[in-house]
N, C-alpha and C positions, 0 to 999 in steps of 0.2 A: 504493500500500500504506500503510495507516494505521499509527500507532505500535504499537497492540496486536497487529496481525498480524505486524509486523516482530519484535516482542519474542517472540511465540510461535514464529515460524520460527527465530529465533536460539537460543532455548532448546532446541528440538528438535534443531537442528544440534549444539549443544554436548553434549547427552545422547548423541547417536549417535556422537560422536567420542570419548567416554570409553571407554578400553580396558577390556575385561573380563578375566577370567582367561584364561591361555593354554589352548588346547585340550588336553585330556587323553585319552590312549588308555586306556580302562578295560577293554579286552578281556581282559587277563590276570587282573586282579582278579575280573572277572565269572566267568571260567572257574574260578578257584580257589574262589570261593564256590559255584559250581554243583557242583563236586566235593564240597565239604563237605555241601551240602544233599542231593544225590542219594545219596552213599555213606554219609555220617555219619548223617544223619537216617533214611535208608533202613535202615541197620543197626539203629538204635534201633527202627524200626517192625517189623522182622522178628523182633527178639528181645524185644519188650515183652510184658507180660502174664504170667498164670499158665500159659498154654498157647501159647508162642511158635511162630511158623512155623519158625524156625531157632534152634537153640541156639548162640549165639555167646559167646565169652569176654566178660566184662563190660567189659574195657578196650578192646575193638576199636572199638566205635562212637565212643568218645571220641578215640581215635587218628585215626580217619578224619576226624572232624570237625575236629580240630586241624590235620591235614595240609592242609585247604583254607582254614580260617579264618585261620590265622596268616599265610600269604603273601597272602591276600586283603586283610586289614587293613593289612599292610605296604605292599602295592601302592597301596592307597587313600591312605595317608599320604604315600608318595613322590609320588603324583600331585598331592596338595595342595602339596607343596614345588615341583614343577615349574610349577604354575600361578602361583607367585609370581614367577617370573623375568621381569623387565622390567615387572611390573605396578605399578599405582599403590598408594600407601600404604593406601588404603581397601580395595583388593582383598586386599593382603597381610594386613591386620588381619582381614578376614573369613575368609580361609583358616586363619589361626592359631586363630581362635575355633572354627571347625568341627573342626579337628584336635584341640583339647582336649575337644570334645564326645564323642569316642570314649571317653575315660577316664571323664568325668563320667557319661555315659549308662550304662555298664556297672556302675560302682560304685553308682549310684542304683538300678538294677533289682535288683542283688544284695542291697542293703540292704532294698528293699521286699519282695522275695520271702522273704528270710530272716526278716524280722519277721512277715510273714503266716503262714508255715508254723510259726513258733514259738508263735503265739498262737491259731491256728485249727486245729482237727482236720480235716484234709482227707483224702480217699481217697488211697491211695498213688499210683495212676495219675495223678491230677490233680496231686499234689505233684511227681511226677517230670517232668511236662511243663511246669511253670511256667517253669523256667529257660530251656529251649530256646525257648519261645514268647516270653518276655520279651526274650531276646537278639535274636531276629529282629525284634521290634517296634522295638527301639532302633536296629538297623541300618537298618530302613526309614525311621525318622524322621530319622536322620542323612543318609541318601541324599536325602531330600526337601530338607533344608537345603542340602546340597551342590548339588543341582540348581538350586535357586532362586538361590544366590549365583553359580554358574557359568553360569547361563542355559542349562542343559542339560535339555531337556524329557525326553529318554530316561531320564536318571538320576533325575529327579524322578518320572517315571511308575513306574520300577522301585521306588523307595522307597515310593510310594503302594501299590503292589501288595503289597509285603512287609508293610507295616503292616496292611493289610486282611486278608490271609490268616492272619497270625499271630493276630490278635484273633478272627477267625472260628473258628480252630482250637479255641478255648476251649469251643465248644459240643459238641465231640466228647470221647469217653472212650477208655480203653484205648490202643491204638496209633494211633487215628485222628488225633490232632494231628501225630504224626510223619509219617504218610503225606501229610498236607496240606503240611507243610514240605518233604518230600522231592520230591513231584511238582509241586505248584504253585510252591513256592519255587525248586527247582532248575530247573524249566522256565522260570520267569521270568528267571533269570540266563542260561540258554542263549539265549533269545530276545534278551535285551539284548546279549549278546556278538555275536550275528549282526547286529543293527541298528547296533551301535556302529561297525562298519566303514563302513556306508553314511553314518552321520552325519559321520564324519571326512572321507569323500570329498566330501560336500556342502560342507564347510567349505573344501575346497581345500588 
């Protein structure tokens, strides 16, 4: 074995031995977000427009959304903390940066949409859908970052799906974006919760 081959083998061995984040069981956060998407955005879809399918109290969709999103975000942040146990300083720094991205992302999208709606005259149905779509896009992008740092292909794929469906929903009007988020988004979380158990079992 020549020197270059030995160096390559040694580097590969060192990289393989570097511990990553501890495995995180995301089934509960996934189910919480699934509840928010199916029932929260579903309620928005049913009650949206001038001729809604169901007349719901204006506060109900927001309450249903919060009932899923609050525990979902809390579970995600707790998972980030658990991933830091016994991890290397680089892993801990990465998890802390991702944790701060939740606040930064939602503040940024709120400022962007507020500025847009303040300066551009948009149809009411488009304006009402921007915050939900923007929020899902931010969640998707954070999931992509978490999946990359944690080497979690399932989480990365879920984030990619959320980012794609949320932006694609912009092509629809009326209750259309809410139906996309409720069905495609909620369905994505339900599938992720199902496959998460298999992923953890494969890790042993």
